[in-house]
C-alpha atoms as a printed R data frame, in Angstrom:
    type eleno elety resid chain resno       x      y      z
1   ATOM     1    CA   UNK     A     1 -81.475 26.853 19.414
2   ATOM     2    CA   UNK     A     2 -83.502 25.053 16.764
3   ATOM     3    CA   UNK     A     3 -86.647 27.008 17.532
4   ATOM     4    CA   UNK     A     4 -84.715 30.290 17.524
5   ATOM     5    CA   UNK     A     5 -83.109 29.362 14.211
6   ATOM     6    CA   UNK     A     6 -86.520 28.655 12.689
7   ATOM     7    CA   UNK     A     7 -87.807 32.046 13.850
8   ATOM     8    CA   UNK     A     8 -84.688 33.741 12.472
9   ATOM     9    CA   UNK     A     9 -85.089 31.907  9.134
10  ATOM    10    CA   UNK     A    10 -88.717 32.982  8.928
11  ATOM    11    CA   UNK     A    11 -88.130 36.588 10.013
12  ATOM    12    CA   UNK     A    12 -84.688 37.338  8.568
13  ATOM    13    CA   UNK     A    13 -84.148 34.656  5.950
14  ATOM    14    CA   UNK     A    14 -81.967 31.525  5.789
15  ATOM    15    CA   UNK     A    15 -78.909 33.444  4.589
16  ATOM    16    CA   UNK     A    16 -78.985 36.297  7.095
17  ATOM    17    CA   UNK     A    17 -75.785 36.602  9.149
18  ATOM    18    CA   UNK     A    18 -77.693 36.328 12.445
19  ATOM    19    CA   UNK     A    19 -79.375 33.107 11.267
20  ATOM    20    CA   UNK     A    20 -76.009 31.676 10.228
21  ATOM    21    CA   UNK     A    21 -74.414 32.628 13.553
22  ATOM    22    CA   UNK     A    22 -77.245 30.902 15.396
23  ATOM    23    CA   UNK     A    23 -76.644 27.801 13.301
24  ATOM    24    CA   UNK     A    24 -72.940 28.017 14.166
25  ATOM    25    CA   UNK     A    25 -73.826 28.250 17.859
26  ATOM    26    CA   UNK     A    26 -76.063 25.203 17.527
27  ATOM    27    CA   UNK     A    27 -73.227 23.305 15.846
28  ATOM    28    CA   UNK     A    28 -70.897 24.260 18.719
29  ATOM    29    CA   UNK     A    29 -73.405 23.031 21.291
30  ATOM    30    CA   UNK     A    30 -73.880 19.771 19.418
31  ATOM    31    CA   UNK     A    31 -70.094 19.433 19.042
32  ATOM    32    CA   UNK     A    32 -69.744 19.839 22.802
33  ATOM    33    CA   UNK     A    33 -72.092 16.890 23.239
34  ATOM    34    CA   UNK     A    34 -69.878 14.744 21.026
35  ATOM    35    CA   UNK     A    35 -72.330 14.642 18.123
36  ATOM    36    CA   UNK     A    36 -69.614 15.443 15.621
37  ATOM    37    CA   UNK     A    37 -71.246 14.219 12.407
38  ATOM    38    CA   UNK     A    38 -74.309 16.339 13.070
39  ATOM    39    CA   UNK     A    39 -72.129 19.341 13.956
40  ATOM    40    CA   UNK     A    40 -70.118 18.812 10.763
41  ATOM    41    CA   UNK     A    41 -73.264 18.856  8.646
42  ATOM    42    CA   UNK     A    42 -74.448 22.148 10.162
43  ATOM    43    CA   UNK     A    43 -70.986 23.729 10.038
44  ATOM    44    CA   UNK     A    44 -70.598 22.727  6.388
45  ATOM    45    CA   UNK     A    45 -73.879 24.452  5.548
46  ATOM    46    CA   UNK     A    46 -72.860 27.574  7.483
47  ATOM    47    CA   UNK     A    47 -69.448 27.724  5.785
48  ATOM    48    CA   UNK     A    48 -70.943 27.285  2.314
49  ATOM    49    CA   UNK     A    49 -73.483 30.051  2.861
50  ATOM    50    CA   UNK     A    50 -70.948 32.389  4.462
51  ATOM    51    CA   UNK     A    51 -68.537 31.872  1.573
52  ATOM    52    CA   UNK     A    52 -71.325 32.650 -0.878
53  ATOM    53    CA   UNK     A    53 -72.602 35.692  0.992
54  ATOM    54    CA   UNK     A    54 -69.592 37.189  2.765
55  ATOM    55    CA   UNK     A    55 -66.708 35.771  0.746
56  ATOM    56    CA   UNK     A    56 -63.829 33.533  1.686
57  ATOM    57    CA   UNK     A    57 -61.805 36.330  3.326
58  ATOM    58    CA   UNK     A    58 -64.467 37.529  5.758
59  ATOM    59    CA   UNK     A    59 -63.626 37.147  9.461
60  ATOM    60    CA   UNK     A    60 -66.826 35.193 10.196
61  ATOM    61    CA   UNK     A    61 -66.263 32.894  7.232
62  ATOM    62    CA   UNK     A    62 -62.721 32.240  8.444
63  ATOM    63    CA   UNK     A    63 -63.929 31.591 11.986
64  ATOM    64    CA   UNK     A    64 -66.511 29.037 10.917
65  ATOM    65    CA   UNK     A    65 -64.115 27.423  8.450
66  ATOM    66    CA   UNK     A    66 -61.729 27.027 11.388
67  ATOM    67    CA   UNK     A    67 -64.500 25.457 13.460
68  ATOM    68    CA   UNK     A    68 -65.268 22.989 10.675
69  ATOM    69    CA   UNK     A    69 -61.575 22.157 10.388
70  ATOM    70    CA   UNK     A    70 -61.485 21.377 14.124
71  ATOM    71    CA   UNK     A    71 -64.526 19.142 13.701
72  ATOM    72    CA   UNK     A    72 -62.792 17.239 10.902
73  ATOM    73    CA   UNK     A    73 -59.704 16.925 13.080
74  ATOM    74    CA   UNK     A    74 -61.675 15.648 16.071
75  ATOM    75    CA   UNK     A    75 -63.126 12.946 13.815
76  ATOM    76    CA   UNK     A    76 -59.708 11.958 12.478
77  ATOM    77    CA   UNK     A    77 -60.516 13.282  9.000
78  ATOM    78    CA   UNK     A    78 -56.944 14.491  8.613
79  ATOM    79    CA   UNK     A    79 -56.906 15.286  4.911
80  ATOM    80    CA   UNK     A    80 -60.017 17.456  5.167
81  ATOM    81    CA   UNK     A    81 -58.862 19.068  8.427
82  ATOM    82    CA   UNK     A    82 -55.417 19.873  7.061
83  ATOM    83    CA   UNK     A    83 -56.647 21.170  3.727
84  ATOM    84    CA   UNK     A    84 -59.287 23.422  5.261
85  ATOM    85    CA   UNK     A    85 -56.983 24.682  8.007
86  ATOM    86    CA   UNK     A    86 -54.317 25.527  5.427
87  ATOM    87    CA   UNK     A    87 -56.928 27.411  3.413
88  ATOM    88    CA   UNK     A    88 -58.004 29.339  6.508
89  ATOM    89    CA   UNK     A    89 -54.401 30.377  7.219
90  ATOM    90    CA   UNK     A    90 -53.841 31.344  3.574
91  ATOM    91    CA   UNK     A    91 -57.048 33.411  3.454
92  ATOM    92    CA   UNK     A    92 -56.440 35.025  6.844
93  ATOM    93    CA   UNK     A    93 -52.905 35.929  5.821
94  ATOM    94    CA   UNK     A    94 -54.173 37.508  2.596
95  ATOM    95    CA   UNK     A    95 -57.039 39.353  4.279
96  ATOM    96    CA   UNK     A    96 -55.546 40.297  7.637
97  ATOM    97    CA   UNK     A    97 -51.786 39.982  7.301
98  ATOM    98    CA   UNK     A    98 -49.158 37.710  8.829
99  ATOM    99    CA   UNK     A    99 -49.044 39.455 12.196
100 ATOM   100    CA   UNK     A   100 -52.772 39.784 12.857
101 ATOM   101    CA   UNK     A   101 -53.850 38.066 16.111
102 ATOM   102    CA   UNK     A   102 -56.638 36.169 14.314
103 ATOM   103    CA   UNK     A   103 -54.210 34.939 11.656
104 ATOM   104    CA   UNK     A   104 -51.828 33.791 14.385
105 ATOM   105    CA   UNK     A   105 -54.666 31.926 16.124
106 ATOM   106    CA   UNK     A   106 -55.539 30.175 12.856
107 ATOM   107    CA   UNK     A   107 -51.861 29.252 12.533
108 ATOM   108    CA   UNK     A   108 -51.918 27.745 16.034
109 ATOM   109    CA   UNK     A   109 -54.904 25.648 14.988
110 ATOM   110    CA   UNK     A   110 -53.075 24.431 11.877
111 ATOM   111    CA   UNK     A   111 -50.070 23.554 14.024
112 ATOM   112    CA   UNK     A   112 -52.357 21.557 16.325
113 ATOM   113    CA   UNK     A   113 -53.739 19.699 13.311
114 ATOM   114    CA   UNK     A   114 -50.191 18.829 12.263
115 ATOM   115    CA   UNK     A   115 -49.278 17.893 15.831
116 ATOM   116    CA   UNK     A   116 -52.182 15.479 16.135
117 ATOM   117    CA   UNK     A   117 -50.925 13.780 12.966
118 ATOM   118    CA   UNK     A   118 -47.416 13.576 14.465
119 ATOM   119    CA   UNK     A   119 -46.126 15.968 11.821
120 ATOM   120    CA   UNK     A   120 -43.687 17.424 14.336
121 ATOM   121    CA   UNK     A   121 -41.523 19.396 11.907
122 ATOM   122    CA   UNK     A   122 -44.506 21.119 10.283
123 ATOM   123    CA   UNK     A   123 -45.958 21.936 13.704
124 ATOM   124    CA   UNK     A   124 -42.601 23.192 14.978
125 ATOM   125    CA   UNK     A   125 -42.112 25.608 12.076
126 ATOM   126    CA   UNK     A   126 -45.522 27.199 12.616
127 ATOM   127    CA   UNK     A   127 -45.285 27.237 16.410
128 ATOM   128    CA   UNK     A   128 -41.869 28.877 16.282
129 ATOM   129    CA   UNK     A   129 -43.175 31.584 13.953
130 ATOM   130    CA   UNK     A   130 -46.307 32.203 16.049
131 ATOM   131    CA   UNK     A   131 -44.352 32.249 19.304
132 ATOM   132    CA   UNK     A   132 -41.728 34.678 18.045
133 ATOM   133    CA   UNK     A   133 -44.262 36.939 16.348
134 ATOM   134    CA   UNK     A   134 -46.576 37.078 19.351
135 ATOM   135    CA   UNK     A   135 -43.617 37.605 21.686
136 ATOM   136    CA   UNK     A   136 -42.502 40.581 19.565
137 ATOM   137    CA   UNK     A   137 -46.004 42.035 19.310
138 ATOM   138    CA   UNK     A   138 -47.553 41.244 22.689
139 ATOM   139    CA   UNK     A   139 -44.713 40.216 24.996
140 ATOM   140    CA   UNK     A   140 -43.542 37.012 26.653
141 ATOM   141    CA   UNK     A   141 -46.387 36.893 29.162
142 ATOM   142    CA   UNK     A   142 -49.234 37.193 26.673
143 ATOM   143    CA   UNK     A   143 -51.659 34.280 27.082
144 ATOM   144    CA   UNK     A   144 -51.468 33.198 23.436
145 ATOM   145    CA   UNK     A   145 -47.690 33.615 23.391
146 ATOM   146    CA   UNK     A   146 -47.514 31.232 26.341
147 ATOM   147    CA   UNK     A   147 -49.926 28.850 24.615
148 ATOM   148    CA   UNK     A   148 -47.686 28.754 21.537
149 ATOM   149    CA   UNK     A   149 -44.584 28.376 23.710
150 ATOM   150    CA   UNK     A   150 -46.075 25.457 25.639
151 ATOM   151    CA   UNK     A   151 -47.136 23.758 22.408
152 ATOM   152    CA   UNK     A   152 -43.661 24.290 20.984
153 ATOM   153    CA   UNK     A   153 -42.116 22.755 24.124
154 ATOM   154    CA   UNK     A   154 -44.337 19.657 23.714
155 ATOM   155    CA   UNK     A   155 -43.353 19.455 20.043
156 ATOM   156    CA   UNK     A   156 -39.649 19.710 20.860
157 ATOM   157    CA   UNK     A   157 -40.112 16.926 23.399
158 ATOM   158    CA   UNK     A   158 -41.745 14.727 20.741
159 ATOM   159    CA   UNK     A   159 -38.765 15.389 18.473
160 ATOM   160    CA   UNK     A   160 -36.332 14.316 21.184
161 ATOM   161    CA   UNK     A   161 -35.017 17.816 21.892
162 ATOM   162    CA   UNK     A   162 -35.314 17.329 25.650
163 ATOM   163    CA   UNK     A   163 -32.999 20.136 26.775
164 ATOM   164    CA   UNK     A   164 -34.613 22.730 24.550
165 ATOM   165    CA   UNK     A   165 -38.090 21.470 25.512
166 ATOM   166    CA   UNK     A   166 -37.258 21.607 29.223
167 ATOM   167    CA   UNK     A   167 -35.793 25.102 28.951
168 ATOM   168    CA   UNK     A   168 -38.861 26.408 27.125
169 ATOM   169    CA   UNK     A   169 -41.293 24.611 29.463
170 ATOM   170    CA   UNK     A   170 -39.531 26.196 32.444
171 ATOM   171    CA   UNK     A   171 -39.821 29.644 30.844
172 ATOM   172    CA   UNK     A   172 -43.552 29.081 30.325
173 ATOM   173    CA   UNK     A   173 -43.981 27.872 33.894
174 ATOM   174    CA   UNK     A   174 -42.144 30.877 35.341
175 ATOM   175    CA   UNK     A   175 -44.106 33.311 33.164
176 ATOM   176    CA   UNK     A   176 -47.423 31.771 34.189
177 ATOM   177    CA   UNK     A   177 -46.401 31.808 37.823
178 ATOM   178    CA   UNK     A   178 -45.465 35.488 37.526
179 ATOM   179    CA   UNK     A   179 -48.782 36.317 35.870
180 ATOM   180    CA   UNK     A   180 -50.911 34.554 38.454
181 ATOM   181    CA   UNK     A   181 -49.042 36.001 41.430
182 ATOM   182    CA   UNK     A   182 -50.031 39.544 40.454
């Protein structure tokens, strides 16, 4: 990746979208190797340049901001992860709307950030909204609807709502079984 990025910088410029995407891909590869500080540094540079060039409401900017938020979260940098993830949701909501699939995915990521901090109530509110919205838009057996439902079931369990958690987990299990039998 590094060699390709250098060629792209030389040929297209350091602020060209293709160059920035390559840098984002490099950060993802480094992240996958557990080199989180290095990935954070690259992602921070990509986000800054994308904000400057494309604006804070652009889909690529939002995507890479979300990636950086996940990197912060993975490192236990909760304040930074939460703040950035909240900003991503706010910007996605303003740019794309509340019911846009990308906005809902960013909401799931914010809920995960809350969940990892044991902020069960905050996670539950978001997961309930995402689950209900996706269920209305895409149906009960949609992959992301099931993802939100499963996360909500785990959250309910953490809150001591065992019956509700079990009921929802069973619904998810039956839906997945139905999907994979076809």
